[in-house]
N, C-alpha and C positions, 0 to 999 in steps of 0.2 A: 366493330360493334362495341358500343359502350357497355361496360360491365356495371350495371346498377341493380338495385334491389328490384326494380320493375322487370328486369330481364331474368333475374334469378328466381323469382316466385313461380312463374310458369314452369321453369325447368325443374324446380323442386316438386311441383305437383305431378309432372310427368315422371319424375324419378320415383315418387311414391307409388304411382300406379305400377310401374315396372317392378319395384321392390315387392309389392303385394301380389305379384304375378297376375295382374289385370291388364287388359288391353286398353291403353290410354285413348285409342281412337274411338272407343265406345263412350267415354266420358266427355272428351273435348272434340267437337266437330268443327272443322274449319271450312268455310265456303268463301268463294270469290264473289265480289259484288256483281260480277257478270254471269254467274251461274244461274241458269234459268230453272234448274231442278232443285234449287236449295229449299224452297218452301215445301215442296212435297216430301223431301227428305226430312225436314224438321218436323213435319206432321207425324211422321212414323217413329220419331224418337220417343222412347219411354221416359228416360231421364238423362239429362246431360247439360253440357255447356256448349253454346255455339259462339263462334267468332266469325265475323264477316270482314274479310280483308279486301283492300283495293288491289286490283291487278297490278303486278309489278312492284308491290310494296316490299320493303326490307323487313326482316324479322324484328328490328327494334322500332319500327314505325307503329303508331297507334292504330288499332283496328277501326274500321268504319263503324262497326257496331258489334255488340256482344250481349249475351244474356243467358238465361236459364230456361230449359224446356222440361216440363213435366207432363207426360202423356200427350205430347204434341202441342201443348199450350205454352206460350211464352210468358215467363215472369218478367219483372222489370228489366228493361234493357239499358244499355249505356252505363254499365257498371264500372267502366274504367279499365279493368284488366281481368285476366283469367283468374287470378287469385281471389278477387272479390266475388266473382261468379261462383267459384268453388266453395267459398265460405257460405254463400247464399244457398247453394244446393244442400250443404250439410245442415244449415238452419231449417230449411224447408222440410227435409227428411225428419228432423227432430220434431218440429212444430206440428206437422201433419201426421206424425206417428206412422210413417211409411216403413214397410219392411222390404 
C-alpha cells in the first residue's frame, strides 16, 4: 500500500473518532456497489459520510462514489475522499446550526 496523504487522512479521521470514544462506523458508512440494501440504509442515516466501493477494490483504490447524508438526504457527492466529506459535514453542522 502506498503511504500518501490521501491514505493518511481517512486514518486520522478514524483515529479521531476512536480517541473521542465515538463509534467510527456511525460516522463513516461503507457500502459495496453491489449492495441492494444500501439505499434503504442511507435513508435511515441521521448524519454521516457514505462511501461506495467497488467489489474487490483495494483500500488505496478510489471509491466509486462518496458524499454526505443528513437525515437521509444526500448532499453533493463525488467529493474525492473521506476527508473532504468529513470537512463538509463539519461545515454543514456549522452553517445549518445543527446540535
